[in-house]
N, CA, C and O atoms as a MOPAC input file, in Angstrom:
PM7 MOZYME 1SCF
protein

 N     -1.74300 1   -32.66900 1     3.65500 1
 C     -1.56900 1   -31.45500 1     2.76600 1
 C     -0.14800 1   -30.99900 1     2.74400 1
 O      0.39200 1   -30.77400 1     3.82700 1
 N      0.56000 1   -30.82600 1     1.56500 1
 C      1.88500 1   -30.44400 1     1.43300 1
 C      1.97700 1   -28.92600 1     2.03500 1
 O      0.97900 1   -28.23700 1     2.24700 1
 N      3.28600 1   -28.51600 1     2.27300 1
 C      3.46800 1   -27.10000 1     2.69000 1
 C      3.02200 1   -26.27100 1     1.60400 1
 O      2.37300 1   -25.26500 1     1.89000 1
 N      3.28100 1   -26.55000 1     0.34900 1
 C      2.91100 1   -25.66700 1    -0.77200 1
 C      1.36700 1   -25.63800 1    -0.79000 1
 O      0.83400 1   -24.54100 1    -0.95500 1
 N      0.73000 1   -26.54700 1    -0.66300 1
 C     -0.84300 1   -26.59900 1    -0.67800 1
 C     -1.24900 1   -25.78700 1     0.43000 1
 O     -2.04200 1   -24.86900 1     0.22100 1
 N     -0.78200 1   -26.02000 1     1.65900 1
 C     -1.19600 1   -25.08100 1     2.79300 1
 C     -0.99400 1   -23.61600 1     2.58100 1
 O     -1.83900 1   -22.81200 1     2.97500 1
 N      0.13600 1   -23.23100 1     1.95000 1
 C      0.43400 1   -21.94700 1     1.75600 1
 C     -0.47600 1   -21.34900 1     0.63400 1
 O     -0.83200 1   -20.17200 1     0.69900 1
 N     -0.84000 1   -22.14100 1    -0.36400 1
 C     -1.81800 1   -21.76300 1    -1.39300 1
 C     -3.14300 1   -21.58400 1    -0.80900 1
 O     -3.78800 1   -20.58000 1    -1.11300 1
 N     -3.60500 1   -22.42900 1    -0.02100 1
 C     -4.83700 1   -22.28800 1     0.71600 1
 C     -4.97800 1   -20.99600 1     1.55200 1
 O     -6.08700 1   -20.47500 1     1.67700 1
 N     -3.97600 1   -20.51900 1     2.07100 1
 C     -3.98900 1   -19.29800 1     2.83100 1
 C     -4.14700 1   -17.97100 1     2.02200 1
 O     -4.33100 1   -16.91200 1     2.62200 1
 N     -4.07700 1   -18.02500 1     0.70800 1
 C     -4.04900 1   -16.92800 1    -0.21400 1
 C     -5.22900 1   -16.99000 1    -1.10400 1
 O     -5.69500 1   -18.07200 1    -1.46100 1
 N     -5.75100 1   -15.78400 1    -1.49100 1
 C     -7.03700 1   -15.81200 1    -2.36300 1
 C     -6.74700 1   -14.81000 1    -3.39600 1
 O     -5.99800 1   -13.85700 1    -3.18000 1
 N     -7.34600 1   -15.02200 1    -4.53800 1
 C     -7.22500 1   -14.14200 1    -5.77100 1
 C     -8.03500 1   -12.81200 1    -5.43500 1
 O     -9.14700 1   -12.96600 1    -4.93000 1
 N     -7.59700 1   -11.57800 1    -5.65900 1
 C     -8.17800 1   -10.39800 1    -5.55800 1
 C     -8.10200 1    -9.66200 1    -6.91800 1
 O     -7.37500 1   -10.01900 1    -7.84500 1
 N     -8.89800 1    -8.64000 1    -6.93300 1
 C     -8.83900 1    -7.85600 1    -8.15400 1
 C     -7.51900 1    -7.41400 1    -8.60200 1
 O     -6.71800 1    -7.15000 1    -7.70500 1
 N     -7.10800 1    -7.27300 1    -9.90100 1
 C     -5.78300 1    -6.86100 1   -10.31400 1
 C     -4.80100 1    -7.98400 1   -10.28000 1
 O     -3.61100 1    -7.66900 1   -10.29800 1
 N     -5.09500 1    -9.15200 1   -10.23700 1
 C     -4.23700 1   -10.37400 1   -10.25200 1
 C     -3.42100 1   -10.19600 1    -9.14900 1
 O     -2.27900 1   -10.61100 1    -9.34600 1
 N     -3.63800 1    -9.67600 1    -7.95400 1
 C     -2.99100 1    -9.69100 1    -6.77200 1
 C     -3.30000 1   -10.81300 1    -5.85000 1
 O     -4.35100 1   -11.44000 1    -5.98900 1
 N     -2.51900 1   -11.07700 1    -4.99900 1
 C     -2.95100 1   -12.25900 1    -3.95800 1
 C     -2.98500 1   -11.53400 1    -2.63900 1
 O     -2.16200 1   -10.66900 1    -2.33700 1
 N     -4.03000 1   -11.94700 1    -1.82500 1
 C     -4.09500 1   -11.48900 1    -0.54200 1
 C     -4.03300 1   -12.48200 1     0.47300 1
 O     -4.68500 1   -13.50700 1     0.27200 1
 N     -3.31900 1   -12.37300 1     1.61900 1
 C     -3.17600 1   -13.34900 1     2.57800 1
 C     -4.44200 1   -13.45600 1     3.28400 1
 O     -5.06800 1   -12.43200 1     3.55500 1
 N     -4.90400 1   -14.69300 1     3.62900 1
 C     -6.00600 1   -14.87100 1     4.47800 1
 C     -5.53200 1   -15.51300 1     5.86400 1
 O     -4.95300 1   -16.59900 1     5.87800 1
 N     -5.79200 1   -14.82700 1     6.97000 1
 C     -5.29400 1   -15.37100 1     8.23300 1
 C     -3.92900 1   -14.57100 1     8.49800 1
 O     -3.65600 1   -13.48600 1     7.98600 1
 N     -3.16100 1   -15.25300 1     9.33900 1
 C     -1.78500 1   -14.63600 1     9.76200 1
 C     -0.80400 1   -14.78900 1     8.61500 1
 O     -0.53100 1   -15.88100 1     8.11700 1
 N     -0.29200 1   -13.63700 1     8.22800 1
 C      0.77700 1   -13.69900 1     7.07100 1
 C      2.01500 1   -14.33200 1     7.60000 1
 O      2.20400 1   -14.34200 1     8.81700 1
 N      2.89600 1   -14.87700 1     6.75300 1
 C      4.11300 1   -15.40500 1     7.28800 1
 C      5.05300 1   -14.35200 1     7.74600 1
 O      4.87300 1   -13.20400 1     7.33900 1
 N      6.05500 1   -14.62200 1     8.56600 1
 C      6.94000 1   -13.70300 1     9.19000 1
 C      7.75200 1   -12.96800 1     8.21600 1
 O      8.14600 1   -11.82300 1     8.44300 1
 N      7.99400 1   -13.57200 1     7.19400 1
 C      8.89800 1   -12.98600 1     6.13800 1
 C      8.04500 1   -12.53200 1     4.80700 1
 O      8.48500 1   -12.65300 1     3.66400 1
 N      6.96100 1   -12.07600 1     5.08300 1
 C      6.01200 1   -11.60400 1     4.02400 1
 C      6.68900 1   -10.42200 1     3.21500 1
 O      7.20600 1    -9.50500 1     3.85400 1
 N      6.70300 1   -10.41200 1     1.94500 1
 C      7.32000 1    -9.43700 1     1.18700 1
 C      6.47200 1    -8.00500 1     1.43200 1
 O      5.25300 1    -7.92900 1     1.58900 1
 N      7.34500 1    -6.99100 1     1.42400 1
 C      6.83200 1    -5.75600 1     1.61500 1
 C      5.87000 1    -5.29400 1     0.53600 1
 O      4.94700 1    -4.53300 1     0.82500 1
 N      6.07600 1    -5.76200 1    -0.78000 1
 C      5.24600 1    -5.35700 1    -1.88800 1
 C      3.83100 1    -6.09500 1    -1.68000 1
 O      2.84100 1    -5.46700 1    -2.05600 1
 N      3.66900 1    -7.18800 1    -1.19700 1
 C      2.40900 1    -7.90700 1    -0.80800 1
 C      1.65700 1    -7.08500 1     0.34000 1
 O      0.43200 1    -6.96700 1     0.35200 1
 N      2.55000 1    -6.49800 1     1.35700 1
 C      1.90900 1    -5.82300 1     2.48000 1
 C      1.30800 1    -4.58400 1     1.86900 1
 O      0.15500 1    -4.26700 1     2.16200 1
 N      2.01000 1    -3.88900 1     1.05900 1
 C      1.49100 1    -2.67500 1     0.42500 1
 C      0.14500 1    -2.88400 1    -0.46500 1
 O     -0.80300 1    -2.09900 1    -0.49000 1
 N      0.23700 1    -3.92200 1    -1.08300 1
 C     -1.11400 1    -4.33600 1    -1.89600 1
 C     -2.15600 1    -4.54200 1    -0.90500 1
 O     -3.24400 1    -3.99000 1    -1.06500 1
 N     -1.90100 1    -5.38600 1     0.24400 1
 C     -2.93700 1    -5.68100 1     1.15000 1
 C     -3.43300 1    -4.28400 1     1.77600 1
 O     -4.63300 1    -4.17000 1     2.02400 1
 N     -2.64500 1    -3.32800 1     2.01400 1
 C     -2.99700 1    -2.03100 1     2.51800 1
 C     -3.96800 1    -1.28000 1     1.44700 1
 O     -4.99400 1    -0.65100 1     1.70700 1
 N     -3.41000 1    -1.49900 1     0.25400 1
 C     -4.32500 1    -0.68100 1    -0.85800 1
 C     -5.58200 1    -1.29100 1    -1.19400 1
 O     -6.48100 1    -0.61100 1    -1.69000 1
 N     -5.73300 1    -2.67000 1    -0.93600 1
 C     -6.96000 1    -3.25200 1    -1.65300 1
 C     -8.32100 1    -2.78400 1    -1.31900 1
 O     -9.17300 1    -2.75200 1    -2.20800 1
 N     -8.60900 1    -2.40300 1    -0.06200 1
 C     -9.83100 1    -1.85900 1     0.29300 1
 C    -10.51800 1    -0.69700 1    -0.73100 1
 O    -11.73200 1    -0.57200 1    -0.89100 1
 N     -9.65700 1    -0.01800 1    -1.27400 1
 C     -9.98900 1     1.18900 1    -2.16200 1
 C    -10.03000 1     0.81400 1    -3.61800 1
 O    -10.62700 1     1.49400 1    -4.45400 1
 N     -9.32600 1    -0.37100 1    -3.91300 1
 C     -9.21300 1    -0.93800 1    -5.40800 1
 C    -10.43100 1    -1.53500 1    -5.80500 1
 O    -11.14100 1    -2.02500 1    -4.92700 1
 N    -10.83500 1    -1.57700 1    -7.15100 1
 C    -11.94700 1    -2.16900 1    -7.65000 1
 C    -11.59100 1    -2.65900 1    -8.97400 1
 O    -10.81600 1    -2.05900 1    -9.71900 1
 N    -12.20500 1    -3.83100 1    -9.27400 1
 C    -11.77000 1    -4.57800 1   -10.58100 1
 C    -12.04800 1    -3.65700 1   -11.82700 1
 O    -11.46500 1    -3.86000 1   -12.89200 1
 N    -12.87500 1    -2.73200 1   -11.67700 1
 C    -13.23000 1    -1.96500 1   -12.88000 1
 C    -12.31700 1    -0.78400 1   -13.15800 1
 O    -12.44100 1    -0.15500 1   -14.20900 1
 N    -11.39000 1    -0.45900 1   -12.23600 1
 C    -10.34600 1     0.52000 1   -12.34000 1
 C     -9.37000 1     0.27100 1   -13.43700 1
 O     -9.06400 1    -0.89700 1   -13.67800 1
 N     -8.84200 1     1.25800 1   -14.13700 1
 C     -7.83500 1     1.14600 1   -15.10000 1
 C     -6.48900 1     0.98200 1   -14.42000 1
 O     -6.35900 1     1.27100 1   -13.23000 1
 N     -5.49100 1     0.52600 1   -15.15100 1
 C     -4.16600 1     0.19600 1   -14.64100 1
 C     -3.73200 1     1.58800 1   -13.99200 1
 O     -3.21700 1     1.58500 1   -12.87400 1
 N     -3.91900 1     2.66000 1   -14.61900 1
 C     -3.49500 1     3.95300 1   -14.04100 1
 C     -4.10000 1     4.18600 1   -12.89200 1
 O     -3.39000 1     4.65800 1   -12.00500 1
 N     -5.33000 1     3.96700 1   -12.63300 1
 C     -5.97500 1     4.13200 1   -11.47700 1
 C     -5.46000 1     3.30800 1   -10.26800 1
 O     -5.32200 1     3.81200 1    -9.15300 1
 N     -5.21400 1     2.16100 1   -10.52100 1
 C     -4.76700 1     1.15400 1    -9.57100 1
 C     -3.30800 1     1.57400 1    -9.14900 1
 O     -2.92100 1     1.59100 1    -7.98000 1
 N     -2.55800 1     1.90700 1   -10.23300 1
 C     -1.19700 1     2.48100 1   -10.01200 1
 C     -1.09700 1     3.77100 1    -9.02700 1
 O     -0.18900 1     3.90400 1    -8.20600 1
 N     -2.05700 1     4.62000 1    -9.20300 1
 C     -2.14800 1     5.71400 1    -8.30000 1
 C     -2.38800 1     5.29800 1    -6.79800 1
 O     -1.67000 1     5.66100 1    -5.86600 1
 N     -3.41700 1     4.54400 1    -6.70000 1
 C     -3.66900 1     3.97600 1    -5.41600 1
 C     -2.50400 1     3.25100 1    -4.79800 1
 O     -2.27900 1     3.39000 1    -3.59600 1
 N     -1.81400 1     2.54600 1    -5.49600 1
 C     -0.62200 1     1.88800 1    -4.89200 1
 C      0.39100 1     2.96300 1    -4.63100 1
 O      1.04300 1     2.84700 1    -3.59300 1
 N      0.61600 1     3.94900 1    -5.37800 1
 C      1.50900 1     5.08500 1    -4.95300 1
 C      1.10400 1     5.76200 1    -3.78100 1
 O      1.94400 1     6.19900 1    -2.99400 1
 N     -0.11900 1     5.88900 1    -3.59600 1
 C     -0.68100 1     6.62000 1    -2.43600 1
 C     -0.40300 1     5.55300 1    -1.13300 1
 O      0.05500 1     6.01900 1    -0.09000 1
 N     -0.64800 1     4.36800 1    -1.22900 1
 C     -0.23300 1     3.37800 1    -0.24600 1
 C      1.04600 1     3.47600 1     0.18200 1
 O      1.29300 1     3.43200 1     1.38700 1
 N      2.02800 1     3.62300 1    -0.75900 1
 C      3.38200 1     3.59800 1    -0.52300 1
 C      3.78400 1     4.86800 1     0.20200 1
 O      4.62600 1     4.81200 1     1.09800 1
 N      3.21400 1     6.01100 1    -0.15200 1
 C      3.50700 1     7.42800 1     0.27900 1
 C      2.96600 1     7.32600 1     1.84300 1
 O      3.69500 1     7.71600 1     2.75500 1
 N      1.86900 1     6.87300 1     2.06200 1
 C      1.27100 1     6.77200 1     3.44300 1
 C      2.15600 1     5.73600 1     4.28600 1
 O      2.46500 1     6.05400 1     5.43400 1
 N      2.55100 1     4.58000 1     3.79000 1
 C      3.47600 1     3.51900 1     4.48200 1
 C      4.75000 1     4.45500 1     5.00300 1
 O      5.11000 1     4.50800 1     6.17900 1
 N      5.28800 1     5.09600 1     4.03500 1
 C      6.69200 1     5.73900 1     4.42600 1
 C      6.31600 1     6.88900 1     5.39300 1
 O      7.12700 1     7.17500 1     6.27400 1
 N      5.29500 1     7.48900 1     5.30900 1
 C      4.90100 1     8.57100 1     6.25400 1
 C      4.76500 1     7.97200 1     7.68000 1
 O      5.22800 1     8.54100 1     8.67000 1
 N      4.06200 1     6.71600 1     7.72700 1
 C      3.76000 1     5.99100 1     9.08800 1
 C      5.13300 1     5.52000 1     9.54400 1
 O      5.27000 1     5.39100 1    10.76100 1
 N      6.01300 1     5.28700 1     8.87900 1
 C      7.22100 1     4.71600 1     9.62100 1
 C      8.35500 1     5.80600 1     9.70600 1
 O      9.48500 1     5.49200 1    10.07700 1
 N      8.00400 1     7.17700 1     9.33000 1
 C      8.91600 1     8.23900 1     9.50600 1
 C      9.08200 1     8.71000 1    11.02900 1
 O      8.13900 1     9.32100 1    11.53100 1
 N     10.03000 1     8.50400 1    11.65800 1
 C     10.22600 1     9.04900 1    13.15700 1
 C      9.86200 1    10.48000 1    13.34800 1
 O     10.33000 1    11.38500 1    12.65700 1
 N      9.02200 1    10.64200 1    14.29800 1
 C      8.74200 1    12.03800 1    14.80000 1
 C      7.62500 1    12.77800 1    13.93500 1
 O      7.43700 1    13.99500 1    13.95400 1
 N      6.91000 1    11.85000 1    13.17000 1
 C      5.82800 1    12.58600 1    12.35500 1
 C      4.48200 1    11.74300 1    12.63800 1
 O      4.42800 1    10.51700 1    12.53200 1
 N      3.52200 1    12.48000 1    12.97100 1
 C      2.24800 1    11.93100 1    13.28600 1
 C      1.34400 1    12.04400 1    11.93200 1
 O      1.76800 1    12.62300 1    10.93200 1
 N      0.24600 1    11.52400 1    11.98900 1
 C     -0.69100 1    11.65700 1    10.87200 1
 C     -0.98100 1    13.07200 1    10.28100 1
 O     -0.97000 1    13.32200 1     9.07600 1
 N     -1.22900 1    13.92700 1    11.23300 1
 C     -1.51800 1    15.40000 1    10.80300 1
 C     -0.30700 1    15.83900 1    10.32200 1
 O     -0.31500 1    16.20000 1     9.14500 1
 N      0.74700 1    15.90300 1    10.93100 1
 C      2.17300 1    16.31700 1    10.53300 1
 C      2.42500 1    15.76700 1     9.12900 1
 O      2.91100 1    16.53100 1     8.29500 1
 N      2.16400 1    14.62700 1     8.82900 1
 C      2.30900 1    13.87900 1     7.54200 1
 C      1.52900 1    14.50500 1     6.48200 1
 O      2.07200 1    14.72000 1     5.39800 1
 N      0.20500 1    14.84500 1     6.70000 1
 C     -0.71400 1    15.43500 1     5.83300 1
 C     -0.22300 1    16.86400 1     5.57000 1
 O     -0.14700 1    17.27200 1     4.41100 1
 N      0.10100 1    17.61200 1     6.57800 1
 C      0.51600 1    19.05200 1     6.55000 1
 C      1.78800 1    19.03800 1     5.64900 1
 O      1.88500 1    19.87300 1     4.74900 1
 N      2.67300 1    18.20200 1     5.84500 1
 C      3.95200 1    18.23500 1     5.04400 1
 C      3.59900 1    17.92400 1     3.53300 1
 O      4.25500 1    18.51200 1     2.67400 1
 N      2.69300 1    17.11600 1     3.18400 1
 C      2.35600 1    16.86200 1     1.89200 1
 C      1.48800 1    18.06200 1     1.17300 1
 O      1.47000 1    18.33000 1    -0.02800 1
 N      0.84800 1    18.64100 1     2.13200 1
 C     -0.11700 1    19.77800 1     1.67500 1
 C      0.51100 1    20.67300 1     0.51200 1
 O     -0.15300 1    20.93200 1    -0.49100 1
 N      1.65400 1    21.07900 1     0.66300 1
 C      2.46300 1    21.86300 1    -0.17700 1
 C      2.42300 1    21.21000 1    -1.70800 1
 O      2.32700 1    21.94500 1    -2.69100 1
 N      2.49500 1    19.93000 1    -1.80600 1
 C      2.46600 1    19.26900 1    -3.08100 1
 C      1.15900 1    19.40100 1    -3.60700 1
 O      1.02300 1    19.48800 1    -4.82700 1
 N      0.08600 1    19.43000 1    -2.78100 1
 C     -1.27900 1    19.38600 1    -3.19800 1
 C     -1.82900 1    20.76800 1    -3.67200 1
 O     -2.99900 1    20.83200 1    -4.05200 1
 N     -1.08000 1    21.81200 1    -3.66700 1
 C     -1.50300 1    23.23100 1    -4.00800 1
 C     -2.09000 1    23.27400 1    -5.41500 1
 O     -3.03000 1    24.02000 1    -5.69100 1
 N     -1.54400 1    22.49700 1    -6.25700 1
 C     -1.95000 1    22.63300 1    -7.64700 1
 C     -3.32000 1    22.14000 1    -7.95500 1
 O     -3.90200 1    22.48200 1    -8.98400 1
 N     -3.88000 1    21.27800 1    -7.00500 1
 C     -5.21400 1    20.51600 1    -7.14100 1
 C     -6.31400 1    21.33300 1    -6.68700 1
 O     -6.20700 1    22.08800 1    -5.72000 1
 N     -7.44000 1    21.19000 1    -7.41100 1
 C     -8.67400 1    21.68500 1    -6.83900 1
 C     -9.02400 1    21.29100 1    -5.34300 1
 O     -8.52700 1    20.26900 1    -4.86900 1
 N     -9.78100 1    22.00300 1    -4.67600 1
 C    -10.14700 1    21.73600 1    -3.35000 1
 C    -10.72700 1    20.32500 1    -3.18500 1
 O    -10.30800 1    19.59300 1    -2.28900 1
 N    -11.67900 1    19.93600 1    -4.03000 1
 C    -12.19100 1    18.59700 1    -3.99100 1
 C    -11.24500 1    17.43500 1    -4.15200 1
 O    -11.36900 1    16.39800 1    -3.50100 1
 N    -10.34200 1    17.63200 1    -4.99900 1
 C     -9.31200 1    16.80800 1    -5.28100 1
 C     -8.35200 1    16.65000 1    -4.16200 1
 O     -7.95100 1    15.54200 1    -3.80600 1
 N     -7.98300 1    17.77500 1    -3.60300 1
 C     -7.05200 1    17.78600 1    -2.41000 1
 C     -7.74700 1    16.95500 1    -1.13700 1
 O     -7.12600 1    16.22200 1    -0.36800 1
 N     -9.11000 1    17.22500 1    -1.09400 1
 C     -9.81100 1    16.52700 1     0.13400 1
 C     -9.78900 1    14.96800 1    -0.09500 1
 O     -9.58800 1    14.20700 1     0.85200 1
 N    -10.00300 1    14.51000 1    -1.39300 1
 C    -10.00000 1    13.01000 1    -1.82900 1
 C     -8.70600 1    12.48400 1    -1.49500 1
 O     -8.60300 1    11.48600 1    -0.78200 1
 N     -7.64600 1    13.13100 1    -1.99400 1
 C     -6.27700 1    12.59200 1    -1.82100 1
 C     -6.01400 1    12.54400 1    -0.31000 1
 O     -5.51000 1    11.51100 1     0.13100 1
 N     -6.30500 1    13.56500 1     0.54600 1
 C     -6.16400 1    13.65600 1     1.93800 1
 C     -6.81700 1    12.45900 1     2.55900 1
 O     -6.21200 1    11.77900 1     3.38900 1
 N     -8.11200 1    12.17100 1     2.15200 1
 C     -8.84000 1    11.13500 1     2.69100 1
 C     -8.28100 1     9.75200 1     2.43400 1
 O     -8.33000 1     8.86200 1     3.28300 1
 N     -7.69500 1     9.58900 1     1.11400 1
 C     -6.95400 1     8.24400 1     0.74200 1
 C     -5.76800 1     8.04100 1     1.59000 1
 O     -5.57500 1     6.96800 1     2.16200 1
 N     -4.90700 1     9.12600 1     1.69100 1
 C     -3.69100 1     8.98500 1     2.49600 1
 C     -3.97700 1     8.65300 1     3.98800 1
 O     -3.32500 1     7.82200 1     4.62100 1
 N     -4.96900 1     9.34800 1     4.47300 1
 C     -5.31200 1     9.21000 1     5.80600 1
 C     -5.72900 1     7.67100 1     6.09000 1
 O     -5.27900 1     7.04800 1     7.05200 1
 N     -6.60400 1     7.14300 1     5.18400 1
 C     -6.88100 1     5.80600 1     5.27800 1
 C     -5.81000 1     4.77500 1     5.23400 1
 O     -5.78000 1     3.79900 1     5.98400 1
 N     -4.91800 1     5.05100 1     4.29800 1
 C     -3.78700 1     4.07700 1     4.08100 1
 C     -2.93300 1     4.25600 1     5.30300 1
 O     -2.49100 1     3.23400 1     5.82900 1
 N     -2.64300 1     5.44000 1     5.82700 1
 C     -1.75100 1     5.65000 1     6.92100 1
 C     -2.22300 1     4.87600 1     8.08500 1
 O     -1.43300 1     4.21300 1     8.75800 1
 N     -3.55100 1     4.94100 1     8.35700 1
 C     -4.18900 1     4.21700 1     9.50300 1
 C     -4.04400 1     2.73700 1     9.26700 1
 O     -3.64200 1     1.95700 1    10.13000 1
 N     -4.41200 1     2.38400 1     7.98700 1
 C     -4.37400 1     0.88600 1     7.66000 1
 C     -3.07900 1     0.26800 1     7.94500 1
 O     -2.96200 1    -0.79200 1     8.56000 1
 N     -2.06100 1     0.99800 1     7.45700 1
 C     -0.64600 1     0.49100 1     7.75000 1
 C     -0.40200 1     0.14200 1     9.22600 1
 O      0.02200 1    -0.93400 1     9.64700 1
 N     -0.77300 1     1.33500 1    10.01500 1
 C     -0.46300 1     1.18700 1    11.55000 1
 C     -1.29200 1    -0.02000 1    12.13800 1
 O     -0.80700 1    -0.75100 1    13.00200 1
 N     -2.63900 1    -0.20800 1    11.60300 1
 C     -3.38200 1    -1.25900 1    12.09200 1
 C     -2.94300 1    -2.56200 1    11.72800 1
 O     -2.82800 1    -3.40500 1    12.61700 1
 N     -2.65700 1    -2.87300 1    10.43500 1
 C     -2.15700 1    -4.18300 1    10.01800 1
 C     -0.72300 1    -4.59000 1    10.39300 1
 O     -0.40500 1    -5.71000 1    10.79100 1
 N      0.11300 1    -3.53500 1    10.21600 1
 C      1.62800 1    -3.83300 1    10.26300 1
 C      2.23400 1    -2.88100 1    11.31200 1
 O      3.16200 1    -2.17500 1    10.91900 1
 N      1.89500 1    -2.78300 1    12.40800 1
 C      2.49500 1    -1.78300 1    13.38700 1
 C      4.05600 1    -1.90800 1    13.54200 1
 O      4.80000 1    -0.93900 1    13.69100 1
 N      4.43800 1    -3.14800 1    13.49200 1
 C      5.84200 1    -3.29400 1    13.79400 1
 C      6.79600 1    -3.30200 1    12.63700 1
 O      8.01100 1    -3.40000 1    12.80600 1
 N      6.18400 1    -3.18900 1    11.36200 1
 C      6.99100 1    -3.31200 1    10.22500 1
 C      7.50600 1    -1.77400 1     9.96700 1
 O      6.74100 1    -0.86200 1     9.65100 1
 N      8.79500 1    -1.64200 1    10.13500 1
 C      9.48500 1    -0.31300 1    10.03100 1
 C     10.22000 1    -0.14900 1     8.66200 1
 O     10.85300 1     0.87700 1     8.41300 1
 N     10.13100 1    -1.05900 1     7.89000 1
 C     10.76800 1    -0.94100 1     6.45200 1
 C     10.27000 1     0.31900 1     5.80100 1
 O      9.13800 1     0.74900 1     6.02100 1
 N     11.18100 1     0.94300 1     4.94500 1
 C     10.94200 1     2.25900 1     4.25500 1
 C     11.15500 1     1.74600 1     2.74700 1
 O     12.12900 1     1.08200 1     2.39500 1
 N     10.08900 1     2.15400 1     1.89500 1
 C     10.16300 1     1.90100 1     0.51000 1
 C     11.16900 1     3.05800 1     0.03800 1
 O     10.99000 1     4.25200 1     0.27700 1
 N     12.23700 1     2.53100 1    -0.65700 1
 C     13.11700 1     3.62600 1    -1.25400 1
 C     13.06000 1     3.47400 1    -2.73200 1
 O     13.62400 1     4.33400 1    -3.40900 1
 N     12.36900 1     2.35800 1    -3.39100 1
 C     12.18500 1     2.49100 1    -4.75100 1
 C     11.04700 1     1.51100 1    -5.12300 1
 O     10.75400 1     0.60500 1    -4.34300 1
 N     10.44100 1     1.66300 1    -6.22300 1
 C      9.39100 1     0.82300 1    -6.53900 1
 C      9.22800 1     0.92200 1    -8.14100 1
 O      9.52700 1     1.90700 1    -8.81500 1
 N      8.68900 1    -0.30400 1    -8.62000 1
 C      8.38900 1    -0.39200 1    -9.85000 1
 C      7.05100 1    -1.05500 1    -9.93500 1
 O      6.84000 1    -2.08700 1    -9.29700 1
 N      6.06700 1    -0.46400 1   -10.75400 1
 C      4.74700 1    -0.93100 1   -10.96500 1
 C      4.68900 1    -1.21300 1   -12.46500 1
 O      5.01500 1    -0.38500 1   -13.31500 1
 N      4.27200 1    -2.37800 1   -12.71200 1
 C      4.10900 1    -2.81400 1   -14.09800 1
 C      2.84700 1    -3.54700 1   -14.34900 1
 O      2.23800 1    -4.09500 1   -13.43000 1
 N      2.41200 1    -3.56900 1   -15.67500 1
 C      1.35800 1    -4.36600 1   -15.98600 1
 C      1.52300 1    -5.96300 1   -15.84500 1
 O      2.59300 1    -6.47900 1   -16.17100 1
 N      0.57300 1    -6.65600 1   -15.40900 1
 C      0.72800 1    -8.13900 1   -15.23800 1
 C     -0.57000 1    -8.69500 1   -15.60900 1
 O     -1.49700 1    -8.68500 1   -14.79900 1
 N     -0.71300 1    -9.25200 1   -16.95800 1
 C     -1.91500 1    -9.85700 1   -17.41200 1
 C     -3.01700 1    -8.69400 1   -17.36900 1
 O     -2.90700 1    -7.72400 1   -18.11800 1
 N     -3.95700 1    -8.80700 1   -16.57500 1
 C     -5.13800 1    -7.67800 1   -16.57500 1
 C     -5.02900 1    -6.98600 1   -15.26100 1
 O     -5.97400 1    -6.31000 1   -14.85400 1
 N     -3.86400 1    -7.12200 1   -14.53300 1
 C     -3.60400 1    -6.39100 1   -13.11600 1
 C     -2.30100 1    -5.58600 1   -13.26200 1
 O     -1.84100 1    -5.09500 1   -14.29300 1
 N     -1.82800 1    -5.55300 1   -12.08000 1
 C     -0.36800 1    -4.95300 1   -11.80700 1
 C      0.58800 1    -5.64800 1   -10.97500 1
 O      0.14600 1    -6.34000 1   -10.05800 1
 N      1.72600 1    -5.57100 1   -11.14700 1
 C      2.82800 1    -6.17000 1   -10.46900 1
 C      3.60800 1    -5.10200 1    -9.75700 1
 O      3.96600 1    -4.09600 1   -10.36900 1
 N      3.90800 1    -5.29700 1    -8.38800 1
 C      4.62600 1    -4.40400 1    -7.64100 1
 C      5.90600 1    -4.96400 1    -7.17700 1
 O      5.92100 1    -6.05800 1    -6.61400 1
 N      7.09300 1    -4.21200 1    -7.39600 1
 C      8.31800 1    -4.66900 1    -6.77600 1
 C      8.90100 1    -3.52900 1    -5.99200 1
 O      8.93500 1    -2.39400 1    -6.46800 1
 N      9.30900 1    -3.78200 1    -4.92900 1
 C      9.83500 1    -2.58200 1    -4.12800 1
 C     11.26000 1    -2.96700 1    -3.51500 1
 O     11.59800 1    -4.12500 1    -3.27200 1
 N     12.04500 1    -1.83800 1    -3.30100 1
 C     13.26300 1    -1.97300 1    -2.73800 1
 C     13.09600 1    -1.19000 1    -1.40000 1
 O     12.65000 1    -0.04300 1    -1.36700 1
 N     13.48700 1    -1.89700 1    -0.29300 1
 C     13.20300 1    -1.26100 1     1.01800 1
 C     14.56700 1    -1.29400 1     1.81400 1
 O     15.53200 1    -2.00000 1     1.51800 1
 N     14.48800 1    -0.43300 1     2.84800 1
 C     15.49800 1    -0.36000 1     3.89300 1
 C     14.91800 1    -0.35500 1     5.21300 1
 O     13.76300 1     0.04500 1     5.36100 1
 N     15.63600 1    -0.77900 1     6.22400 1
 C     15.16600 1    -0.81200 1     7.53400 1
 C     14.97600 1     0.62000 1     7.96500 1
 O     15.83100 1     1.48500 1     7.77700 1
 N     13.74900 1     0.84100 1     8.58700 1
 C     13.51900 1     2.10200 1     9.16500 1
 C     13.99300 1     2.26000 1    10.76600 1
 O     14.38500 1     1.28000 1    11.40100 1
 N     13.92900 1     3.31800 1    11.22500 1
 C     14.24900 1     3.58500 1    12.55300 1
 C     15.44700 1     3.02800 1    12.89800 1
 O     15.88500 1     3.16500 1    14.04000 1

């Protein structure tokens, strides 16, 4: 089997035209792919592009919170709470639930990846989305 075939065999198609790594990801896995992997459990094929885009943005926000020195999960949520003031209580709870999930997922899947997302572009790609990120070394 060629190296390209082996690489392809380790990936599978998931909703939104994304690819998810099966097994151990390569050492130089793109941050955009890691972010999609973090976001995937809450994504559904039936979601609109806008809904998927929001989930990816939540995953990026949680990722950056998880790599921010000196901040824990509760501090991260507390800091963001000011931005949630305009939301209804039920919306605030749902956003907090999503952010807590993504924060924990980042720490579980990629505890040693300290890259910070400094810019992102989310665009339509066929019937899904395409994520490009610019990152910087954290800590």
